[in-house]
C-alpha positions in Angstrom: 83.4 116.2 117.7 80.4 114.9 116.1 78.3 112.1 117.2 76.8 109.4 115.1 74.3 106.8 115.1 74.7 104.2 112.4 72.9 100.8 111.3 75.0 98.3 110.2 73.9 94.5 109.0 74.6 92.3 111.8 78.1 90.8 109.6 79.6 93.7 109.9 78.8 94.6 113.3 80.1 91.6 114.3 83.4 92.3 112.9 83.5 95.1 114.5 82.7 94.2 117.5 85.2 91.4 117.1 88.1 93.8 116.2 87.4 95.8 119.9 87.5 92.7 121.7 91.0 91.8 120.0 92.0 94.5 121.7 93.3 96.3 118.3 91.0 99.2 119.4 89.8 100.9 122.2 86.3 101.1 121.4 84.3 101.4 118.5 84.7 105.1 117.7 88.4 104.2 117.4 87.9 101.6 115.1 85.5 103.9 112.9 87.8 106.5 113.1 90.9 104.2 111.6 88.5 103.0 109.3 87.8 106.5 107.6 91.3 107.8 107.5 92.2 105.0 105.5 89.7 106.0 103.2 90.7 109.6 103.2 94.7 108.7 102.6 93.6 105.7 99.6 91.6 108.3 98.2 94.6 110.9 98.5 96.7 108.3 96.8 94.8 107.3 93.7 94.2 110.7 93.0 97.9 111.6 93.1 98.3 107.9 90.9 95.5 109.8 88.8 97.7 112.7 88.5 100.9 110.9 87.4 98.9 108.7 85.1 97.7 112.4 83.6 101.2 113.7 83.5 102.5 110.5 82.0 99.8 110.3 79.2 101.1 114.3 78.2 104.4 114.1 78.4 104.5 112.6 74.9 106.2 109.1 73.9 109.9 108.3 74.8 111.6 108.3 71.8 114.2 105.4 73.4 113.0 101.7 73.0 111.4 99.3 75.6 114.8 97.9 76.4 117.0 101.5 76.7 114.2 102.3 79.3 114.6 99.3 81.1 118.3 99.6 80.8 118.2 103.2 82.5 115.7 102.4 85.8 117.7 99.0 86.1 120.4 101.9 86.4 118.9 103.5 88.9 118.6 100.0 91.6 120.8 100.8 93.9 122.9 97.4 94.4 123.5 95.8 97.7 126.6 94.5 98.4 
């Protein structure tokens, strides 16, 4: 496992210490790992959204009207009750 020393502005350091003191994280290392993991997952989600947008752009224009498209979407939503 890599060991790193990081310098942070005081407000960030205070926030980290408060998070650890709250009991949400066992240590500063746990918090940093969690933040990095979230950032990695966020980048992956953004990349996936970009892929889907590109796919949509490349798929061409739908011949249906906006009303027809929304009616189709509504028909796919499960009804409760």
